[in-house]
C-alpha positions in Angstrom: 161.7 21.4 -65.2 160.3 18.5 -62.8 161.9 15.0 -63.1 160.1 12.6 -65.2 158.6 9.7 -63.4 160.1 6.3 -64.6 157.7 4.3 -66.9 155.3 1.7 -65.5 155.6 -1.4 -67.7 154.6 -4.0 -65.4 151.6 -2.8 -63.0 150.2 -4.9 -60.1 146.6 -4.5 -59.0 145.5 -5.6 -55.6 142.0 -5.1 -54.4 140.2 -6.0 -51.1 138.2 -4.9 -48.1 141.3 -4.6 -46.1 139.2 -4.9 -42.9 141.7 -4.8 -41.6 144.7 -5.2 -43.8 147.2 -8.0 -42.5 150.5 -9.5 -42.7 149.3 -11.9 -45.3 148.2 -9.1 -47.6 151.6 -7.6 -47.2 153.5 -10.8 -47.9 151.5 -11.4 -51.1 152.3 -7.9 -52.5 155.9 -8.3 -51.6 156.3 -11.6 -53.2 154.6 -10.2 -56.2 157.0 -7.4 -56.5 159.8 -9.7 -56.4 158.6 -12.4 -58.6 156.9 -10.3 -61.2 159.3 -7.5 -61.0 156.6 -5.0 -60.8 157.2 -1.2 -61.4 154.1 -0.4 -59.2 151.3 -1.9 -57.4 148.0 -0.2 -56.9 146.3 -1.5 -53.8 142.8 -0.6 -53.9 140.4 -0.8 -50.8 136.9 -1.7 -52.0 134.1 0.7 -51.9 130.5 -1.0 -52.2 131.4 -4.4 -52.1 128.8 -6.4 -54.1 129.7 -9.7 -52.8 129.9 -8.9 -48.9 127.0 -9.8 -47.0 128.1 -7.8 -43.8 128.8 -4.1 -43.7 132.4 -3.0 -43.9 134.1 -0.7 -41.7 134.0 3.0 -42.6 135.9 3.5 -45.8 138.3 6.3 -44.2 139.6 3.9 -41.6 140.3 1.1 -44.0 142.0 3.5 -46.3 144.2 4.7 -43.4 145.1 1.3 -42.4 145.9 0.1 -45.8 148.2 3.2 -46.1 150.0 2.2 -42.9 150.2 -1.5 -43.8 152.1 -0.7 -47.1 154.0 2.3 -46.2 157.3 0.5 -46.3 157.0 -0.6 -49.9 158.0 2.2 -52.3 156.2 0.5 -55.4 152.9 0.5 -53.7 150.4 3.3 -54.5 147.3 3.1 -52.4 144.5 4.1 -54.7 141.1 5.2 -53.2 139.1 5.2 -56.5 136.8 2.1 -55.7 135.9 4.1 -52.5 135.1 7.2 -54.5 133.2 5.3 -57.0 129.3 5.3 -56.6 127.4 2.0 -56.8 128.9 -1.6 -56.7 132.6 -1.9 -57.0 133.8 -4.1 -59.8 137.3 -5.2 -60.4 136.8 -5.1 -64.1 135.8 -1.5 -64.0 138.9 -0.7 -62.1 141.1 -2.7 -64.7 139.7 -0.9 -67.7 140.4 2.5 -65.9 144.2 1.6 -65.2 144.4 0.0 -68.8 143.5 3.4 -70.3 145.8 5.2 -67.8 148.7 3.0 -68.4 148.3 1.7 -71.9 151.8 0.6 -72.2 151.7 -1.6 -69.1 151.0 -5.3 -68.6 148.5 -5.5 -65.8 148.9 -8.3 -63.2 145.8 -8.8 -61.0 146.8 -10.2 -57.4 144.6 -12.5 -55.6 144.7 -14.1 -52.2 143.9 -17.7 -51.9 140.1 -16.8 -51.0 139.8 -14.5 -53.9 141.0 -17.1 -56.1 138.5 -19.6 -55.1 135.7 -17.2 -55.9 136.8 -16.4 -59.2 134.0 -18.3 -61.1 131.5 -15.9 -59.6 133.2 -12.6 -60.4 131.6 -10.1 -62.6 132.8 -10.4 -66.3 135.6 -12.8 -65.3 136.5 -13.4 -68.9 137.0 -9.8 -69.5 139.1 -9.5 -66.4 141.4 -12.4 -67.8 141.6 -10.7 -71.2 142.8 -7.4 -69.6 145.1 -8.8 -66.9 147.3 -11.8 -66.1 145.8 -13.2 -62.8 148.5 -13.9 -60.3 147.1 -16.0 -57.2 149.0 -16.7 -54.0 149.4 -20.4 -53.1 151.7 -23.3 -53.6 151.3 -26.0 -56.4 149.7 -28.5 -54.3 147.1 -25.8 -53.2 146.3 -25.1 -56.9 145.8 -28.7 -57.8 143.5 -29.1 -54.8 141.6 -26.0 -55.9 141.2 -27.2 -59.3 139.9 -30.7 -58.1 137.5 -28.9 -55.9 136.2 -26.8 -58.6 135.6 -30.0 -60.8 133.7 -31.6 -58.0 131.3 -28.7 -57.6 128.7 -29.0 -60.0 127.0 -25.8 -59.2 130.4 -23.9 -60.0 130.6 -22.9 -63.4 134.1 -24.0 -64.7 136.6 -21.6 -65.9 137.3 -21.6 -69.6 140.7 -22.8 -70.8 141.5 -19.5 -72.2 141.1 -18.1 -68.7 142.9 -20.9 -67.1 145.9 -20.0 -69.3 145.9 -16.4 -67.9 146.3 -17.7 -64.3 149.6 -17.8 -62.5 150.5 -18.9 -59.1 152.6 -16.8 -56.8 154.9 -19.2 -55.1 155.0 -18.2 -51.2 154.2 -19.9 -48.0 150.4 -20.2 -47.3 149.6 -17.8 -44.5 146.4 -18.7 -42.7 145.7 -15.1 -41.9 142.0 -14.0 -42.2 140.5 -10.5 -41.4 137.4 -12.6 -40.2 139.6 -14.3 -37.6 141.3 -10.9 -36.7 137.9 -9.1 -36.2 136.9 -12.0 -34.0 140.0 -12.0 -31.9 139.5 -8.2 -31.3 135.8 -8.6 -30.4 137.1 -11.0 -27.8 139.8 -8.6 -26.7 142.6 -10.9 -27.6 145.9 -10.2 -29.1 146.5 -9.6 -32.8 150.1 -8.6 -32.6 151.5 -11.5 -34.8 148.7 -11.0 -37.4 148.8 -7.2 -38.5 151.7 -4.7 -39.1 152.5 -2.8 -36.0 151.1 0.6 -37.2 147.8 -1.0 -38.1 147.5 -2.5 -34.6 148.2 0.9 -33.1 145.4 2.4 -35.5 142.9 0.0 -34.6 143.4 0.4 -30.8 143.6 4.2 -31.2 140.3 4.3 -33.0 138.7 1.5 -30.8 137.8 -0.5 -33.9 136.2 -4.0 -34.1 135.2 -3.7 -30.4 132.3 -5.7 -29.1 129.1 -3.5 -28.9 
C-alpha cells in the first residue's frame, strides 16, 4: 500500500506570466506559506494572457524557469494547466477547477502589488472573491495609498465592500523587482544576478532568452 498524502486544507494559488520568474515572486510565496500556514501552493504560469499586449516567451521556457525558481520550496507544485488550456486564461476558471479538486480546502489567491492594482478589471472578480481569500503583497501604507488611488480614478469601477472584505495584505518588504525591468536589462546585456534565482539566471543564459534581436 502506498503512503497517503497529507490533506490540503489551506491551498495557495499564485499565477503569473513568470517571464521570467524573479526573487520578488519567490519572496511572496515564502511569505504566504509562513503567514497563512499553507499546506500547498499551486504556482501557475499563464497560458494565453488576455490582458497582455505583448507576446509572452514560449511556454516551455517559462514553465522550466518557474520550476527552477521554486524548486527549494516543498509546498510548491508548479501547475501547467493554464498553459495546456486553449483560449484565454482566466483565473476564475482555475479557481473553480481547484475548488472541485480540493473541496475541503480554503483557497488563498496570492497577488503581487501590480496584480492587486489591476483587480477591478479582472474577469468575474466578484466570483473570484467568493471562491478565494485574496492575499496581496504590500505594507499597510501601500494598501492605503492604493485604495486612495482607486478612489481618485473615476474610470476605475470600485471594488464592492463584500470583495474588499475578502482582501488581506501579506506583510513583507516591498521589492521593486519587475519582469519588465529584467527583460530590459538582459536586452542591454546587463547583469540580473541580484534579481532572479541563480538557476533561473543560468537557464536564461543557456537558452539565450531576452537577447536583443
